N, CA, C and O atoms as CSV, one atom per row, in Angstrom:
chain,resi,resn,atom,element,x,y,z
A,1,UNK,N,N,89.449,74.315,142.200
A,1,UNK,CA,C,89.509,75.621,141.622
A,1,UNK,C,C,90.088,76.619,142.665
A,1,UNK,O,O,90.706,77.613,142.282
A,2,UNK,N,N,89.896,76.363,143.937
A,2,UNK,CA,C,90.495,77.262,144.981
A,2,UNK,C,C,91.974,77.148,144.982
A,2,UNK,O,O,92.669,78.137,145.218
A,3,UNK,N,N,92.496,75.956,144.723
A,3,UNK,CA,C,93.946,75.840,144.701
A,3,UNK,C,C,94.601,76.565,143.543
A,3,UNK,O,O,95.704,77.098,143.659
A,4,UNK,N,N,93.885,76.572,142.409
A,4,UNK,CA,C,94.377,77.280,141.233
A,4,UNK,C,C,94.393,78.766,141.517
A,4,UNK,O,O,95.360,79.448,141.179
A,5,UNK,N,N,93.351,79.278,142.127
A,5,UNK,CA,C,93.344,80.736,142.502
A,5,UNK,C,C,94.453,81.076,143.430
A,5,UNK,O,O,95.073,82.132,143.311
A,6,UNK,N,N,94.724,80.169,144.387
A,6,UNK,CA,C,95.819,80.421,145.319
A,6,UNK,C,C,97.170,80.423,144.691
A,6,UNK,O,O,98.047,81.190,145.089
A,7,UNK,N,N,97.367,79.514,143.643
A,7,UNK,CA,C,98.578,79.434,142.928
A,7,UNK,C,C,98.787,80.723,142.091
A,7,UNK,O,O,99.895,81.256,142.032
A,8,UNK,N,N,97.706,81.211,141.447
A,8,UNK,CA,C,97.809,82.410,140.668
A,8,UNK,C,C,98.156,83.641,141.520
A,8,UNK,O,O,98.948,84.501,141.135
A,9,UNK,N,N,97.506,83.673,142.722
A,9,UNK,CA,C,97.770,84.811,143.633
A,9,UNK,C,C,99.259,84.743,144.080
A,9,UNK,O,O,99.912,85.785,144.135
A,10,UNK,N,N,99.789,83.596,144.386
A,10,UNK,CA,C,101.153,83.454,144.764
A,10,UNK,C,C,102.127,83.854,143.706
A,10,UNK,O,O,103.125,84.525,143.971
A,11,UNK,N,N,101.821,83.423,142.460
A,11,UNK,CA,C,102.682,83.780,141.339
A,11,UNK,C,C,102.622,85.275,141.061
A,11,UNK,O,O,103.636,85.881,140.716
A,12,UNK,N,N,101.440,85.879,141.208
A,12,UNK,CA,C,101.326,87.304,141.002
A,12,UNK,C,C,102.101,88.037,142.105
A,12,UNK,O,O,102.760,89.030,141.800
A,13,UNK,N,N,102.057,87.610,143.332
A,13,UNK,CA,C,102.775,88.233,144.427
A,13,UNK,C,C,104.302,88.127,144.262
A,13,UNK,O,O,105.034,89.069,144.564
A,14,UNK,N,N,104.761,86.981,143.784
A,14,UNK,CA,C,106.168,86.817,143.545
A,14,UNK,C,C,106.631,87.717,142.358
A,14,UNK,O,O,107.694,88.335,142.421
A,15,UNK,N,N,105.827,87.774,141.300
A,15,UNK,CA,C,106.116,88.628,140.135
A,15,UNK,C,C,106.236,90.066,140.567
A,15,UNK,O,O,107.209,90.738,140.224
A,16,UNK,N,N,105.234,90.567,141.337
A,16,UNK,CA,C,105.242,91.966,141.748
A,16,UNK,C,C,106.346,92.321,142.742
A,16,UNK,O,O,106.775,93.471,142.834
A,17,UNK,N,N,106.786,91.326,143.469
A,17,UNK,CA,C,107.837,91.559,144.423
A,17,UNK,C,C,109.201,91.535,143.817
A,17,UNK,O,O,110.080,92.283,144.246
A,18,UNK,N,N,109.413,90.686,142.815
A,18,UNK,CA,C,110.738,90.536,142.235
A,18,UNK,C,C,110.983,91.241,140.918
A,18,UNK,O,O,111.974,90.980,140.235
A,19,UNK,N,N,110.050,92.159,140.556
A,19,UNK,CA,C,110.117,92.895,139.293
A,19,UNK,C,C,111.323,93.870,139.295
A,19,UNK,O,O,111.761,94.338,138.244
A,20,UNK,N,N,111.821,94.148,140.457
A,20,UNK,CA,C,112.937,95.119,140.521
A,20,UNK,C,C,114.213,94.575,139.911
A,20,UNK,O,O,115.079,95.340,139.486
A,21,UNK,N,N,114.335,93.240,139.865
A,21,UNK,CA,C,115.525,92.647,139.275
A,21,UNK,C,C,115.681,92.933,137.799
A,21,UNK,O,O,116.770,93.333,137.388
A,22,UNK,N,N,114.640,92.750,136.957
A,22,UNK,CA,C,114.796,93.151,135.570
A,22,UNK,C,C,114.936,94.673,135.375
A,22,UNK,O,O,115.549,95.142,134.417
A,23,UNK,N,N,114.349,95.419,136.312
A,23,UNK,CA,C,114.501,96.900,136.180
A,23,UNK,C,C,115.937,97.351,136.425
A,23,UNK,O,O,116.460,98.231,135.741
A,24,UNK,N,N,116.571,96.705,137.446
A,24,UNK,CA,C,117.957,97.026,137.703
A,24,UNK,C,C,118.883,96.594,136.563
A,24,UNK,O,O,119.846,97.280,136.221
A,25,UNK,N,N,118.552,95.413,135.981
A,25,UNK,CA,C,119.366,94.919,134.858
A,25,UNK,C,C,119.272,95.882,133.615
A,25,UNK,O,O,120.255,96.122,132.914
A,26,UNK,N,N,118.063,96.401,133.395
A,26,UNK,CA,C,117.901,97.344,132.278
A,26,UNK,C,C,118.644,98.592,132.503
A,26,UNK,O,O,119.299,99.096,131.590
A,27,UNK,N,N,118.572,99.144,133.737
A,27,UNK,CA,C,119.381,100.327,134.089
A,27,UNK,C,C,120.891,100.046,133.906
A,27,UNK,O,O,121.640,100.867,133.376
A,28,UNK,N,N,121.276,98.916,134.342
A,28,UNK,CA,C,122.734,98.584,134.167
A,28,UNK,C,C,123.122,98.529,132.696
A,28,UNK,O,O,124.181,99.014,132.296
A,29,UNK,N,N,122.234,97.924,131.893
A,29,UNK,CA,C,122.509,97.850,130.442
A,29,UNK,C,C,122.499,99.218,129.804
A,29,UNK,O,O,123.328,99.469,128.930
A,30,UNK,N,N,121.643,100.086,130.171
A,30,UNK,CA,C,121.535,101.372,129.557
A,30,UNK,C,C,122.750,102.230,129.883
A,30,UNK,O,O,123.209,103.012,129.051
A,31,UNK,N,N,123.258,102.082,131.082
A,31,UNK,CA,C,124.445,102.876,131.471
A,31,UNK,C,C,125.727,102.344,130.961
A,31,UNK,O,O,126.637,103.135,130.711
A,32,UNK,N,N,125.885,101.008,130.775
A,32,UNK,CA,C,127.113,100.448,130.381
A,32,UNK,C,C,127.156,99.964,128.976
A,32,UNK,O,O,128.254,99.716,128.478
A,33,UNK,N,N,126.043,99.804,128.278
A,33,UNK,CA,C,126.040,99.308,126.964
A,33,UNK,C,C,126.146,97.801,126.901
A,33,UNK,O,O,126.461,97.250,125.847
A,34,UNK,N,N,125.890,97.121,128.008
A,34,UNK,CA,C,126.081,95.673,128.083
A,34,UNK,C,C,125.179,94.923,127.126
A,34,UNK,O,O,125.568,93.855,126.653
A,35,UNK,N,N,124.011,95.419,126.818
A,35,UNK,CA,C,123.035,94.728,125.973
A,35,UNK,C,C,123.430,94.709,124.514
A,35,UNK,O,O,122.762,94.061,123.707
A,36,UNK,N,N,124.538,95.429,124.137
A,36,UNK,CA,C,124.941,95.458,122.766
A,36,UNK,C,C,126.073,94.449,122.474
A,36,UNK,O,O,126.517,94.313,121.334
A,37,UNK,N,N,126.531,93.743,123.535
A,37,UNK,CA,C,127.769,92.910,123.338
A,37,UNK,C,C,127.477,91.596,122.651
A,37,UNK,O,O,128.068,91.319,121.607
A,38,UNK,N,N,126.582,90.764,123.194
A,38,UNK,CA,C,126.370,89.431,122.614
A,38,UNK,C,C,124.916,89.230,122.382
A,38,UNK,O,O,124.074,89.985,122.870
A,39,UNK,N,N,124.623,88.199,121.627
A,39,UNK,CA,C,123.193,87.852,121.308
A,39,UNK,C,C,122.436,87.433,122.603
A,39,UNK,O,O,121.264,87.763,122.784
A,40,UNK,N,N,123.111,86.730,123.451
A,40,UNK,CA,C,122.482,86.259,124.670
A,40,UNK,C,C,122.106,87.474,125.584
A,40,UNK,O,O,121.032,87.482,126.187
A,41,UNK,N,N,122.947,88.432,125.670
A,41,UNK,CA,C,122.693,89.644,126.518
A,41,UNK,C,C,121.524,90.479,125.891
A,41,UNK,O,O,120.700,91.053,126.602
A,42,UNK,N,N,121.495,90.516,124.532
A,42,UNK,CA,C,120.417,91.234,123.876
A,42,UNK,C,C,119.084,90.531,124.096
A,42,UNK,O,O,118.068,91.205,124.264
A,43,UNK,N,N,119.050,89.220,124.103
A,43,UNK,CA,C,117.819,88.493,124.304
A,43,UNK,C,C,117.367,88.633,125.735
A,43,UNK,O,O,116.168,88.748,125.987
A,44,UNK,N,N,118.294,88.627,126.691
A,44,UNK,CA,C,117.982,88.831,128.066
A,44,UNK,C,C,117.435,90.274,128.310
A,44,UNK,O,O,116.499,90.475,129.085
A,45,UNK,N,N,118.019,91.205,127.660
A,45,UNK,CA,C,117.564,92.579,127.748
A,45,UNK,C,C,116.128,92.712,127.204
A,45,UNK,O,O,115.300,93.399,127.802
A,46,UNK,N,N,115.844,92.066,126.094
A,46,UNK,CA,C,114.491,92.117,125.503
A,46,UNK,C,C,113.509,91.379,126.413
A,46,UNK,O,O,112.360,91.800,126.549
A,47,UNK,N,N,113.935,90.318,127.017
A,47,UNK,CA,C,113.015,89.596,127.980
A,47,UNK,C,C,112.691,90.456,129.164
A,47,UNK,O,O,111.554,90.468,129.637
A,48,UNK,N,N,113.675,91.179,129.651
A,48,UNK,CA,C,113.426,92.082,130.788
A,48,UNK,C,C,112.465,93.221,130.379
A,48,UNK,O,O,111.617,93.642,131.164
A,49,UNK,N,N,112.615,93.693,129.167
A,49,UNK,CA,C,111.683,94.728,128.664
A,49,UNK,C,C,110.241,94.238,128.585
A,49,UNK,O,O,109.298,94.964,128.897
A,50,UNK,N,N,110.100,92.976,128.156
A,50,UNK,CA,C,108.720,92.348,128.084
A,50,UNK,C,C,108.184,92.142,129.504
A,50,UNK,O,O,106.995,92.350,129.745
A,51,UNK,N,N,109.005,91.754,130.406
A,51,UNK,CA,C,108.553,91.535,131.795
A,51,UNK,C,C,108.093,92.831,132.405
A,51,UNK,O,O,107.058,92.867,133.070
A,52,UNK,N,N,108.827,93.882,132.198
A,52,UNK,CA,C,108.484,95.162,132.729
A,52,UNK,C,C,107.245,95.729,132.079
A,52,UNK,O,O,106.442,96.389,132.738
A,53,UNK,N,N,107.073,95.467,130.728
A,53,UNK,CA,C,105.834,95.862,130.077
A,53,UNK,C,C,104.626,95.128,130.624
A,53,UNK,O,O,103.551,95.716,130.751
A,54,UNK,N,N,104.788,93.803,130.961
A,54,UNK,CA,C,103.689,93.107,131.553
A,54,UNK,C,C,103.348,93.584,132.931
A,54,UNK,O,O,102.186,93.595,133.338
A,55,UNK,N,N,104.400,93.987,133.665
A,55,UNK,CA,C,104.180,94.573,135.011
A,55,UNK,C,C,103.410,95.881,134.881
A,55,UNK,O,O,102.457,96.098,135.629
A,56,UNK,N,N,103.772,96.712,134.004
A,56,UNK,CA,C,103.131,98.025,133.815
A,56,UNK,C,C,101.662,97.847,133.397
A,56,UNK,O,O,100.788,98.595,133.835
A,57,UNK,N,N,101.409,96.856,132.555
A,57,UNK,CA,C,100.043,96.605,132.149
A,57,UNK,C,C,99.187,96.054,133.323
A,57,UNK,O,O,98.028,96.433,133.490
A,58,UNK,N,N,99.808,95.125,134.149
A,58,UNK,CA,C,99.130,94.649,135.324
A,58,UNK,C,C,98.869,95.726,136.309
A,58,UNK,O,O,97.804,95.771,136.925
A,59,UNK,N,N,99.824,96.601,136.472
A,59,UNK,CA,C,99.630,97.724,137.434
A,59,UNK,C,C,98.564,98.686,136.970
A,59,UNK,O,O,97.772,99.169,137.779
A,60,UNK,N,N,98.526,98.977,135.674
A,60,UNK,CA,C,97.523,99.831,135.130
A,60,UNK,C,C,96.128,99.249,135.362
A,60,UNK,O,O,95.225,99.957,135.805
A,61,UNK,N,N,95.950,97.936,135.057
A,61,UNK,CA,C,94.699,97.317,135.246
A,61,UNK,C,C,94.261,97.259,136.700
A,61,UNK,O,O,93.077,97.368,137.019
A,62,UNK,N,N,95.223,97.088,137.553
A,62,UNK,CA,C,94.904,96.986,138.940
A,62,UNK,C,C,94.495,98.315,139.526
A,62,UNK,O,O,93.614,98.353,140.386
A,63,UNK,N,N,95.100,99.408,139.096
A,63,UNK,CA,C,94.815,100.722,139.674
A,63,UNK,C,C,93.700,101.501,139.026
A,63,UNK,O,O,93.093,102.373,139.649
A,64,UNK,N,N,93.421,101.178,137.739
A,64,UNK,CA,C,92.451,101.984,136.999
A,64,UNK,C,C,91.250,101.247,136.477
A,64,UNK,O,O,90.196,101.862,136.315
A,65,UNK,N,N,91.344,99.985,136.209
A,65,UNK,CA,C,90.196,99.224,135.634
A,65,UNK,C,C,89.567,98.327,136.661
A,65,UNK,O,O,88.372,98.459,136.927
A,66,UNK,N,N,90.306,97.429,137.246
A,66,UNK,CA,C,89.783,96.428,138.199
A,66,UNK,C,C,89.870,96.954,139.585
A,66,UNK,O,O,90.597,96.378,140.394
A,67,UNK,N,N,89.194,97.988,139.915
A,67,UNK,CA,C,89.204,98.561,141.245
A,67,UNK,C,C,87.992,98.066,142.016
A,67,UNK,O,O,87.076,97.471,141.448
A,68,UNK,N,N,88.001,98.330,143.363
A,68,UNK,CA,C,86.861,97.913,144.135
A,68,UNK,C,C,85.540,98.603,143.748
A,68,UNK,O,O,84.453,98.060,143.948
A,69,UNK,N,N,85.672,99.821,143.185
A,69,UNK,CA,C,84.509,100.579,142.792
A,69,UNK,C,C,83.840,99.934,141.572
A,69,UNK,O,O,82.617,99.963,141.437
A,70,UNK,N,N,84.656,99.353,140.690
A,70,UNK,CA,C,84.129,98.743,139.457
A,70,UNK,C,C,83.792,97.277,139.613
A,70,UNK,O,O,83.397,96.635,138.640
A,71,UNK,N,N,83.936,96.720,140.820
A,71,UNK,CA,C,83.733,95.273,141.001
A,71,UNK,C,C,82.278,94.858,140.670
A,71,UNK,O,O,82.046,93.848,140.005
A,72,UNK,N,N,81.329,95.646,141.142
A,72,UNK,CA,C,79.885,95.326,140.891
A,72,UNK,C,C,79.586,95.366,139.411
A,72,UNK,O,O,78.846,94.517,138.912
A,73,UNK,N,N,80.145,96.336,138.689
A,73,UNK,CA,C,79.910,96.437,137.239
A,73,UNK,C,C,80.517,95.343,136.424
A,73,UNK,O,O,79.933,94.907,135.433
A,74,UNK,N,N,81.717,94.872,136.832
A,74,UNK,CA,C,82.462,93.921,136.052
A,74,UNK,C,C,82.265,92.473,136.494
A,74,UNK,O,O,82.708,91.561,135.797
A,75,UNK,N,N,81.622,92.241,137.616
A,75,UNK,CA,C,81.548,90.887,138.172
A,75,UNK,C,C,80.677,89.947,137.384
A,75,UNK,O,O,80.784,88.735,137.569
A,76,UNK,N,N,79.816,90.441,136.511
A,76,UNK,CA,C,78.908,89.594,135.779
A,76,UNK,C,C,79.635,88.570,134.870
A,76,UNK,O,O,79.410,87.365,134.982
A,77,UNK,N,N,80.481,89.056,133.997
A,77,UNK,CA,C,81.210,88.179,133.075
A,77,UNK,C,C,82.655,88.079,133.308
A,77,UNK,O,O,83.439,88.009,132.361
A,78,UNK,N,N,83.051,88.068,134.571
A,78,UNK,CA,C,84.496,88.101,134.925
A,78,UNK,C,C,85.019,86.673,134.938
A,78,UNK,O,O,84.393,85.755,135.467
A,79,UNK,N,N,86.210,86.524,134.325
A,79,UNK,CA,C,86.814,85.161,134.359
A,79,UNK,C,C,87.445,84.909,135.716
A,79,UNK,O,O,87.769,85.859,136.428
A,80,UNK,N,N,87.631,83.621,136.097
A,80,UNK,CA,C,88.180,83.295,137.385
A,80,UNK,C,C,89.647,83.779,137.534
A,80,UNK,O,O,90.095,84.038,138.651
A,81,UNK,N,N,90.372,83.898,136.445
A,81,UNK,CA,C,91.733,84.343,136.524
A,81,UNK,C,C,91.777,85.820,136.935
A,81,UNK,O,O,92.604,86.196,137.766
A,82,UNK,N,N,90.944,86.626,136.395
A,82,UNK,CA,C,90.886,88.070,136.786
A,82,UNK,C,C,90.458,88.208,138.219
A,82,UNK,O,O,90.984,89.005,138.996
A,83,UNK,N,N,89.446,87.368,138.542
A,83,UNK,CA,C,88.974,87.411,139.959
A,83,UNK,C,C,90.063,87.044,140.949
A,83,UNK,O,O,90.178,87.647,142.016
A,84,UNK,N,N,90.860,86.052,140.587
A,84,UNK,CA,C,91.926,85.611,141.473
A,84,UNK,C,C,93.023,86.610,141.670
A,84,UNK,O,O,93.534,86.798,142.773
A,85,UNK,N,N,93.382,87.259,140.567
A,85,UNK,CA,C,94.512,88.213,140.600
A,85,UNK,C,C,94.089,89.598,141.136
A,85,UNK,O,O,94.791,90.145,141.986
A,86,UNK,N,N,93.003,90.167,140.685
A,86,UNK,CA,C,92.633,91.504,141.050
A,86,UNK,C,C,91.664,91.619,142.239
A,86,UNK,O,O,91.601,92.666,142.883
A,87,UNK,N,N,90.923,90.567,142.526
A,87,UNK,CA,C,89.956,90.586,143.598
A,87,UNK,C,C,90.155,89.361,144.529
A,87,UNK,O,O,89.275,88.503,144.597
A,88,UNK,N,N,91.265,89.272,145.225
A,88,UNK,CA,C,91.511,88.114,146.063
A,88,UNK,C,C,90.557,87.958,147.278
A,88,UNK,O,O,90.355,86.856,147.789
A,89,UNK,N,N,89.989,89.080,147.713
A,89,UNK,CA,C,89.109,89.032,148.894
A,89,UNK,C,C,87.638,88.725,148.576
A,89,UNK,O,O,86.838,88.573,149.500
A,90,UNK,N,N,87.281,88.636,147.353
A,90,UNK,CA,C,85.882,88.400,147.013
A,90,UNK,C,C,85.595,87.005,146.666
A,90,UNK,O,O,84.452,86.668,146.359
């Protein structure tokens, strides 16, 4: 179980570190109209939008819901995935 938590923390760290790549791609598409050219570029644009939406949801949960102040309240029925991502030190 400890290895799974470490894998999830590593994946989360990589995701939060490399999220700027889809953001730059979306900015490029918005300024140039690249996402309107082919079906492949439209699908890539949509995938980047989904990734950024997931990042914003993760950031919101990290900063407003799963904070250190709320740990005692939420620790009763917390899943191991949430514990591994939002509370790595506990």
